[in-house]
Backbone as CSV, one residue per row, in Angstrom:
resi,resn,N_x,N_y,N_z,CA_x,CA_y,CA_z,C_x,C_y,C_z
1,MET,49.479,-8.333,26.732,48.744,-7.095,26.898,49.327,-6.043,25.953
2,THR,48.471,-5.407,25.225,48.888,-4.394,24.263,48.662,-3.014,24.848
3,THR,49.674,-2.163,24.701,49.509,-0.771,25.144,49.153,0.067,23.930
4,PRO,48.265,1.011,24.122,47.872,1.861,22.991,49.061,2.722,22.543
5,PHE,49.198,2.837,21.258,50.259,3.645,20.673,49.731,5.054,20.467
6,GLN,50.390,5.993,21.060,49.936,7.371,20.943,50.979,8.156,20.145
7,VAL,50.530,8.813,19.097,51.413,9.625,18.282,51.407,11.044,18.839
8,THR,52.577,11.556,19.108,52.667,12.944,19.559,53.251,13.774,18.430
9,VAL,52.626,14.876,18.190,53.068,15.792,17.148,54.048,16.780,17.773
10,PRO,55.235,16.922,17.187,56.188,17.886,17.741,55.613,19.295,17.751
11,ARG,55.886,19.980,18.842,55.389,21.344,19.020,56.556,22.303,19.205
12,LEU,56.278,23.541,18.924,57.258,24.598,19.091,57.565,24.758,20.575
13,ALA,58.803,24.504,20.957,59.175,24.546,22.378,59.344,25.972,22.891
14,VAL,59.709,26.886,22.022,59.940,28.277,22.417,58.924,29.146,21.670
15,PRO,57.943,29.688,22.375,56.935,30.518,21.708,57.569,31.753,21.055
16,VAL,56.918,32.267,20.040,57.386,33.485,19.389,57.333,34.620,20.399
17,GLY,58.420,35.377,20.458,58.508,36.465,21.423,59.034,37.738,20.796
18,PRO,59.230,38.757,21.605,59.642,40.067,21.085,61.038,40.076,20.478
19,ASP,61.879,39.122,20.801,63.229,39.076,20.232,63.279,38.387,18.873
20,ASP,62.175,37.782,18.465,62.146,37.080,17.183,62.050,38.065,16.021
21,HIS,62.466,37.586,14.840,62.343,38.345,13.596,61.035,37.932,12.943
22,THR,60.061,38.823,13.001,58.693,38.513,12.580,58.173,39.584,11.644
23,ILE,57.449,39.140,10.602,56.738,40.075,9.735,55.296,39.606,9.604
24,GLY,54.427,40.556,9.356,53.003,40.250,9.272,52.293,40.804,10.485
25,PRO,50.971,40.843,10.418,50.196,41.425,11.520,50.374,40.658,12.833
26,GLN,50.578,41.389,13.894,50.719,40.785,15.226,49.473,39.995,15.604
27,THR,48.325,40.414,15.089,47.051,39.777,15.428,46.624,38.715,14.414
28,ALA,47.520,38.350,13.506,47.179,37.351,12.488,46.768,36.042,13.161
29,PRO,45.768,35.365,12.620,45.330,34.107,13.221,46.317,32.958,13.042
30,VAL,47.234,33.098,12.089,48.187,32.017,11.830,49.606,32.525,12.025
31,SER,50.346,31.790,12.841,51.765,32.055,13.060,52.551,30.942,12.396
32,LEU,53.427,31.304,11.475,54.272,30.324,10.801,55.719,30.626,11.172
33,VAL,56.378,29.663,11.784,57.775,29.798,12.186,58.602,28.875,11.299
34,GLU,59.655,29.436,10.716,60.588,28.625,9.931,61.927,28.575,10.635
35,TYR,62.455,27.373,10.775,63.846,27.192,11.175,64.621,26.983,9.886
36,GLY,65.568,27.885,9.616,66.263,27.838,8.347,67.748,28.112,8.456
37,ASP,68.411,27.897,7.327,69.864,28.020,7.180,70.087,28.801,5.891
38,PHE,70.827,29.897,5.957,71.012,30.759,4.797,71.782,30.093,3.655
39,GLN,72.493,29.010,3.917,73.207,28.310,2.849,72.465,27.076,2.347
40,CYS,71.348,26.752,2.939,70.598,25.562,2.556,69.832,25.824,1.259
41,PRO,70.071,25.028,0.212,69.358,25.258,-1.053,67.849,25.039,-0.925
42,TYR,67.421,24.162,-0.030,65.984,23.939,0.170,65.344,25.149,0.853
43,CYS,66.102,25.802,1.734,65.602,27.027,2.362,65.485,28.145,1.333
44,ALA,66.399,28.176,0.360,66.316,29.179,-0.702,65.051,28.959,-1.531
45,MET,64.711,27.699,-1.795,63.467,27.416,-2.512,62.268,27.828,-1.659
46,ALA,62.334,27.525,-0.367,61.249,27.892,0.537,61.116,29.414,0.641
47,TYR,62.223,30.118,0.543,62.218,31.586,0.612,61.315,32.176,-0.471
48,THR,61.460,31.707,-1.700,60.622,32.246,-2.773,59.155,31.873,-2.560
49,ILE,58.921,30.688,-2.033,57.549,30.257,-1.745,56.959,31.103,-0.619
50,MET,57.779,31.389,0.394,57.292,32.211,1.503,56.914,33.613,1.034
51,GLN,57.672,34.174,0.105,57.318,35.491,-0.423,55.917,35.462,-1.045
52,ASP,55.642,34.418,-1.822,54.312,34.286,-2.429,53.242,34.069,-1.363
53,LEU,53.546,33.215,-0.397,52.587,32.916,0.670,52.240,34.183,1.456
54,LEU,53.256,34.961,1.788,53.022,36.201,2.531,52.205,37.201,1.703
55,ARG,52.428,37.238,0.415,51.666,38.125,-0.454,50.207,37.674,-0.545
56,LEU,49.990,36.356,-0.637,48.642,35.821,-0.801,47.828,35.791,0.499
57,ARG,48.507,35.714,1.629,47.816,35.629,2.927,48.276,36.746,3.857
58,ARG,48.364,37.927,3.297,48.895,39.105,3.993,48.229,39.369,5.346
59,GLU,46.924,39.243,5.426,46.210,39.547,6.670,46.086,38.329,7.590
60,THR,46.368,37.156,7.071,46.160,35.914,7.808,47.411,35.412,8.510
61,LEU,48.585,35.832,8.031,49.829,35.174,8.397,50.844,36.102,9.043
62,ARG,51.418,35.619,10.126,52.574,36.252,10.763,53.723,35.262,10.612
63,PHE,54.836,35.687,10.009,55.961,34.818,9.689,57.166,35.158,10.557
64,THR,57.786,34.124,11.114,58.975,34.275,11.944,60.080,33.405,11.384
65,PHE,61.265,33.980,11.262,62.434,33.212,10.814,63.362,33.015,12.001
66,ARG,63.770,31.765,12.208,64.745,31.425,13.247,65.914,30.673,12.609
67,HIS,67.068,30.859,13.202,68.300,30.260,12.677,68.434,28.789,13.074
68,PHE,68.831,27.996,12.101,69.180,26.593,12.353,70.334,26.236,11.404
69,PRO,71.518,26.848,11.654,72.638,26.638,10.738,73.179,25.209,10.807
70,LEU,73.254,24.585,9.643,73.776,23.217,9.546,75.253,23.321,9.153
71,THR,76.078,23.635,10.133,77.480,23.958,9.863,78.299,22.765,9.371
72,ASN,77.807,21.559,9.597,78.543,20.395,9.107,78.485,20.289,7.582
73,VAL,77.496,20.893,6.944,77.397,20.864,5.481,77.446,22.261,4.862
74,HIS,77.242,23.293,5.652,77.242,24.669,5.157,78.231,25.488,5.981
75,PRO,79.473,25.612,5.510,80.545,26.193,6.320,80.350,27.651,6.731
76,TYR,79.545,28.410,5.985,79.361,29.823,6.330,77.973,30.115,6.886
77,ALA,77.241,29.083,7.251,75.878,29.278,7.755,75.856,30.069,9.061
78,ASP,76.759,29.744,9.980,76.832,30.500,11.236,77.174,31.959,10.964
79,LEU,78.163,32.167,10.116,78.616,33.518,9.797,77.485,34.332,9.158
80,ALA,76.772,33.723,8.231,75.652,34.413,7.593,74.574,34.755,8.621
81,ALA,74.300,33.832,9.538,73.308,34.096,10.582,73.766,35.248,11.473
82,GLU,75.046,35.265,11.826,75.566,36.347,12.657,75.479,37.694,11.938
83,VAL,75.787,37.708,10.638,75.683,38.949,9.869,74.227,39.424,9.843
84,SER,73.290,38.487,9.685,71.876,38.888,9.677,71.466,39.474,11.026
85,GLU,72.022,38.931,12.094,71.715,39.480,13.427,72.328,40.862,13.617
86,ALA,73.534,41.059,13.097,74.150,42.390,13.159,73.303,43.385,12.376
87,ALA,72.787,42.960,11.235,71.888,43.818,10.467,70.601,44.065,11.257
88,GLY,70.119,43.032,11.935,68.893,43.150,12.715,68.981,44.187,13.819
89,VAL,70.140,44.291,14.432,70.348,45.300,15.472,70.170,46.701,14.876
90,ARG,70.375,46.799,13.579,70.256,48.070,12.867,68.945,48.154,12.074
91,ASN,67.953,47.371,12.511,66.625,47.332,11.878,66.671,46.928,10.405
92,ALA,67.604,46.056,10.054,67.734,45.633,8.668,67.816,44.108,8.552
93,PHE,67.193,43.389,9.506,67.240,41.930,9.421,66.607,41.438,8.124
94,TRP,65.389,41.902,7.819,64.676,41.373,6.657,65.356,41.718,5.338
95,PRO,65.869,42.939,5.147,66.636,43.181,3.921,67.870,42.265,3.810
96,MET,68.554,42.017,4.935,69.715,41.132,4.896,69.278,39.690,4.650
97,HIS,68.209,39.267,5.288,67.631,37.930,5.061,67.388,37.726,3.570
98,ASP,66.741,38.701,2.943,66.431,38.600,1.518,67.704,38.590,0.678
99,TRP,68.660,39.470,1.011,69.914,39.524,0.261,70.644,38.185,0.357
100,LEU,70.673,37.601,1.542,71.379,36.326,1.726,70.771,35.219,0.867
101,PHE,69.458,35.135,0.825,68.838,34.108,-0.010,68.966,34.438,-1.502
102,ASP,68.877,35.705,-1.853,69.030,36.082,-3.256,70.445,35.835,-3.769
103,ASN,71.430,35.851,-2.873,72.836,35.699,-3.246,73.465,34.456,-2.624
104,GLN,72.643,33.471,-2.339,73.084,32.299,-1.594,74.288,31.593,-2.203
105,ARG,74.340,31.474,-3.497,75.416,30.712,-4.137,76.790,31.331,-3.956
106,SER,76.827,32.604,-3.619,78.129,33.253,-3.460,78.438,33.618,-2.005
107,ILE,77.760,32.999,-1.060,78.008,33.326,0.345,79.404,32.847,0.748
108,ASN,80.200,33.795,1.183,81.507,33.561,1.798,81.810,34.821,2.599
109,PRO,82.849,34.826,3.416,83.084,36.002,4.272,83.176,37.322,3.496
110,ARG,83.846,37.335,2.373,83.989,38.579,1.602,82.641,39.030,1.039
111,GLN,81.886,38.098,0.461,80.586,38.447,-0.122,79.585,38.917,0.936
112,LEU,79.687,38.383,2.139,78.797,38.843,3.205,78.988,40.333,3.460
113,MET,80.247,40.783,3.426,80.515,42.208,3.635,80.045,43.030,2.433
114,VAL,80.069,42.441,1.235,79.503,43.124,0.067,78.014,43.366,0.305
115,GLY,77.322,42.357,0.812,75.897,42.512,1.118,75.655,43.589,2.144
116,VAL,76.472,43.615,3.176,76.356,44.640,4.216,76.490,46.024,3.590
117,GLU,77.494,46.196,2.729,77.711,47.489,2.077,76.560,47.840,1.145
118,ARG,76.074,46.864,0.402,74.966,47.129,-0.538,73.713,47.608,0.193
119,LEU,73.558,47.140,1.422,72.394,47.567,2.203,72.656,48.884,2.933
120,GLY,73.844,49.447,2.744,74.168,50.725,3.363,74.467,50.624,4.846
121,LEU,74.875,49.445,5.283,75.185,49.240,6.703,76.685,49.426,6.923
122,PRO,77.091,49.750,8.142,78.510,50.000,8.419,79.332,48.699,8.418
123,SER,80.040,48.448,7.342,80.730,47.168,7.186,81.861,46.971,8.199
124,ALA,82.596,48.030,8.520,83.692,47.880,9.481,83.145,47.498,10.858
125,GLU,82.085,48.176,11.283,81.465,47.861,12.579,80.932,46.434,12.609
126,ILE,80.200,46.090,11.569,79.607,44.755,11.520,80.700,43.699,11.427
127,GLY,81.738,43.970,10.659,82.866,43.040,10.582,83.492,42.798,11.943
128,ASP,83.662,43.865,12.715,84.230,43.727,14.067,83.299,42.941,14.980
129,GLU,82.000,43.252,14.922,81.031,42.570,15.780,80.935,41.082,15.455
130,VAL,80.907,40.772,14.170,80.823,39.371,13.755,82.138,38.659,14.069
131,GLY,83.247,39.350,13.871,84.550,38.769,14.215,84.659,38.422,15.695
132,ALA,84.009,39.222,16.525,83.999,38.968,17.976,82.856,38.031,18.378
133,HIS,82.082,37.572,17.420,80.946,36.660,17.637,79.939,37.215,18.643
134,LEU,79.664,38.518,18.526,78.709,39.161,19.423,77.317,38.572,19.327
135,TYR,76.975,37.994,18.175,75.614,37.510,17.949,75.507,35.993,17.922
136,LEU,76.607,35.314,18.211,76.591,33.855,18.150,75.653,33.249,19.196
137,ASP,75.584,33.839,20.386,74.652,33.334,21.408,73.210,33.403,20.914
138,ARG,72.862,34.463,20.217,71.500,34.617,19.673,71.208,33.525,18.653
139,VAL,72.179,33.252,17.788,72.020,32.203,16.782,71.889,30.846,17.468
140,ARG,72.724,30.604,18.460,72.690,29.325,19.192,71.378,29.140,19.948
141,ARG,70.825,30.225,20.463,69.541,30.140,21.169,68.452,29.637,20.227
142,ASP,68.436,30.150,18.998,67.476,29.653,18.015,67.719,28.176,17.733
143,LEU,68.983,27.807,17.542,69.331,26.425,17.233,68.879,25.473,18.341
144,VAL,69.155,25.829,19.575,68.758,24.989,20.706,67.239,24.889,20.801
145,GLY,66.541,25.998,20.593,65.079,25.970,20.586,64.549,25.062,19.492
146,GLY,65.222,25.061,18.344,64.835,24.174,17.254,65.022,22.714,17.614
147,VAL,66.156,22.402,18.207,66.410,21.020,18.626,65.358,20.588,19.636
148,ARG,65.048,21.445,20.590,64.024,21.126,21.596,62.649,20.940,20.965
149,SER,62.436,21.558,19.803,61.151,21.464,19.104,61.094,20.301,18.120
150,GLY,62.171,19.548,18.010,62.182,18.403,17.112,62.662,18.701,15.701
151,VAL,63.336,19.846,15.517,63.885,20.178,14.205,65.117,19.317,13.968
152,ALA,65.171,18.680,12.796,66.322,17.845,12.448,66.991,18.332,11.167
153,GLY,66.292,19.134,10.384,66.833,19.635,9.127,66.141,20.918,8.748
154,THR,66.578,21.482,7.629,66.000,22.747,7.190,65.472,22.632,5.770
155,PRO,64.413,23.368,5.475,63.610,24.171,6.392,62.627,23.305,7.172
156,THR,62.338,23.717,8.372,61.285,23.089,9.173,60.314,24.192,9.579
157,PHE,59.033,23.919,9.378,57.988,24.903,9.655,57.101,24.453,10.814
158,PHE,56.640,25.432,11.578,55.637,25.224,12.623,54.486,26.168,12.323
159,ILE,53.291,25.625,12.280,52.104,26.428,12.019,51.245,26.413,13.282
160,ASN,51.082,27.596,13.857,50.392,27.752,15.144,50.945,26.787,16.188
161,GLY,52.258,26.685,16.191,52.959,25.922,17.227,53.104,24.439,16.967
162,ILE,52.536,23.931,15.886,52.608,22.497,15.584,53.473,22.301,14.339
163,ARG,54.425,21.364,14.438,55.315,21.135,13.295,54.522,20.691,12.072
164,HIS,54.820,21.330,10.969,54.191,21.003,9.685,55.066,19.944,9.018
165,ASP,54.561,18.724,8.947,55.339,17.637,8.377,55.022,17.389,6.909
166,GLY,54.173,18.218,6.341,53.875,18.100,4.917,54.943,18.798,4.096
167,GLY,54.716,18.872,2.812,55.655,19.546,1.925,55.611,21.046,2.109
168,TYR,56.543,21.716,1.469,56.541,23.172,1.574,56.398,23.842,0.209
169,GLY,55.682,23.170,-0.678,55.273,23.816,-1.917,54.190,24.835,-1.596
170,LEU,53.991,25.774,-2.488,53.026,26.839,-2.226,51.627,26.284,-1.963
171,ASP,51.165,25.356,-2.782,49.818,24.807,-2.594,49.669,24.127,-1.241
172,GLU,50.698,23.366,-0.836,50.627,22.658,0.453,50.626,23.638,1.623
173,LEU,51.460,24.667,1.542,51.496,25.637,2.633,50.235,26.492,2.666
174,LEU,49.704,26.850,1.499,48.432,27.589,1.478,47.331,26.783,2.153
175,GLU,47.269,25.506,1.824,46.248,24.644,2.427,46.431,24.551,3.940
176,ALA,47.670,24.381,4.386,47.936,24.264,5.824,47.609,25.562,6.552
177,VAL,47.967,26.697,5.961,47.674,28.001,6.578,46.162,28.227,6.628
178,ASP,45.468,27.907,5.538,44.016,28.087,5.508,43.321,27.184,6.530
179,GLU,43.790,25.946,6.662,43.217,25.035,7.664,43.451,25.575,9.069
180,ALA,44.638,26.092,9.326,44.937,26.649,10.655,44.065,27.871,10.928
181,ALA,43.859,28.714,9.911,43.008,29.900,10.081,41.565,29.493,10.367
182,GLU,41.081,28.470,9.665,39.722,27.968,9.907,39.587,27.395,11.315
183,ALA,40.612,26.677,11.775,40.573,26.105,13.122,40.519,27.210,14.176
184,VAL,41.271,28.284,13.952,41.241,29.406,14.894,39.860,30.056,14.866
185,LYS,39.308,30.220,13.677,37.977,30.820,13.536,36.930,29.974,14.266
186,ALA,37.118,28.654,14.252,36.187,27.735,14.919,36.446,27.643,16.416
187,GLY,37.444,28.380,16.892,37.714,28.379,18.326,38.736,27.362,18.775
188,GLU,39.368,26.684,17.859,40.379,25.684,18.214,41.743,26.361,18.193
189,ARG,42.404,26.397,19.337,43.745,26.960,19.428,44.647,25.910,20.041
190,PRO,45.765,25.584,19.401,46.672,24.602,19.994,47.223,25.093,21.327
191,ASP,47.527,24.154,22.219,48.141,24.518,23.497,49.462,25.214,23.246
192,GLY,49.761,26.203,24.048,51.043,26.872,23.975,51.160,27.892,22.861
193,TYR,50.075,28.139,22.113,50.161,29.132,21.036,49.789,30.490,21.570
């Protein structure tokens, strides 16, 4: 007797909420969530693609970045995520996010504080907060949510709550975002979105 094989598509286990770092219209038909690592070179490539995608689909797309530091290969990924959260408390998550990807090759504890200073943020305060790991629970919450959602590496994208298993080149992401927008327009909304 043969049992039917059913393929299940991984879904976002933790819906986007008010504590997430999100840009784009709240009412956008497409929600794109990235699980990323500030030291991951593939995430740096995705960062430049995301900038183009957000520019091209400004009214269609709401983008959320979540932490998924791969500390076994990126020794300062946790630290960079914590610094971004300290900046976020000061309404500067996105400028710090951009600075981290723009300066990825030189990420180390000293350079992180250079970034903090360049953004005009209080480096002594942030240094103390990061030293005390005030934001590590927030970073870990993203990581655990990613694991629960089937994230195994970075970058991993979810489009309207469904993991995007295609490539993350601009053309592929544009096509996926446009398909998701069309599905929403046709009345199809994934469960849990």
